[in-house]
C-alpha positions, 0 to 999 in steps of 0.5 A: 500500500506504501508503494501505490500511495507513493505512485499516486503522489508521484503521478499527480505532481508530474513533471516536476520531481527529483530523479531519485532511485526507487527504494525497491525495484519496480517496473512501474517506477523505472518506466515513469523515470525512463525519458524514452517514455515521453514526448514533447508536446505543445502546451498551449493546445488547444488554446487556453485549455490548460487548467490545474488538476488539484484532485485530491489536494486536501489529502496530499497538502501540496501539488507541483503541477503544469511545468511549461518549458520556454522555447529556447529551453533555458527555463521552465515555470510551474505552479505550486498549490498548497492546501491549509486544512485548519483554515481550509485555505488554498494558496499557490505561487509560480516558480521558475527552474533553470535547465541544464544545458548540454542534455537533450530536451527531454532529459533536461526536463526530466533531470530537474527538481523542485529544489533547483527552483529560484527561491523567489517566486514570480507571484504568490498568494498574498498571505497577509490577506488570507481568510477561511475558505479562500481559493487562489491558484496561478496557472501558466497560459503560455510563453511567447516566442522570444521566451522572455514573457510568461502569461498566466491567469489567476483563479479565485473562489472559495472551498478550494473548488468553487471559482468565481473570478479569473485574472490575467497577468504577464510577467517580463523576464527582461525587465523583471516586471509583473504587469496587471492585464486586468484593465480587460475586466474593466473594459468588459464591464464598461462596454456591456454597461453602455449596452444597459447590461450591468455585469455586476448583477450576473455571474461572468468571467474571462477565458484567456487563450494566449498570444496573438500569433501574428502580434504577441504584444496582444493577448486574446481572451473570451468572455462569457456571461451565466444566466439561468445555467446558459452560457452567453458569449460576451465577446473576443477581447484583446489586451496589450501586454503592458496592461494599458488598453484592452478592446473588443475584437468581435461579438461573433464567436465564430470569428476566431483569431490565430493563437500562438502555441510556444511553450512545451511540456512533457506527455507520458506515452506508454499505456499504463495498462500494459505496465501494470500487466508487466509488473504483475508478471514480474511480481508472479515470478518473484519468489516469496520466502516463508520463514516458519515460526519457532 
């Protein structure tokens, strides 16, 4: 049971881990750590679809999730998510880890550990303003093509799973500045107020997609409202990467904009069913020693 508990926690925290040696020989463990069993895939595909999977966080206490590698393979960024049981608070932070040069792309990603992270987070929960049942997480949306800007979103809510607000930010690696892009939310509210629809009276949110492919100084986001369990499209919106201007692109949901997909991540390839079968075959051949009690 200890092995399976370890394996579960290991899988849920992929791909941020130390390449430690298994305590006991295990085909499953070896397969998971074998770099040939991973392929590198686009992270932001489909655009804006990546979210944090924090199922079981209450039991684990902390997850390290959604590692995204910059196009130049100098850094990866990932989310740390923490659950504090007494006040029932979910908090989060974004960290960078430098990647080792001289390795293959897969080996460079697999070799890192959270102990290698740059200790100062790009952003973290404001611990001076915590209150019981608060929910706050940060999720990377994508890097830009030049590997010097990281776009990410903040999810706010309560009871660790009831989301009610999404905010948008960008971190500039060159200037080491964090830009608040939430003029986007203000512009959406202003536009619909002019149409005599006051969003403060409704549940609504943004769904950021990523950098505009042909102009990465702009970020694309959808907006949706909810009324009587129906989702209403509130437009495709653009905001600049400094957070100084945002505007409506179209109210026609069928008018799509091209979105960049720059960052990459690892995808585990082998069929776990086959891996479990192989491990059972190995276990069946293992001789069990019986010691007769005296």
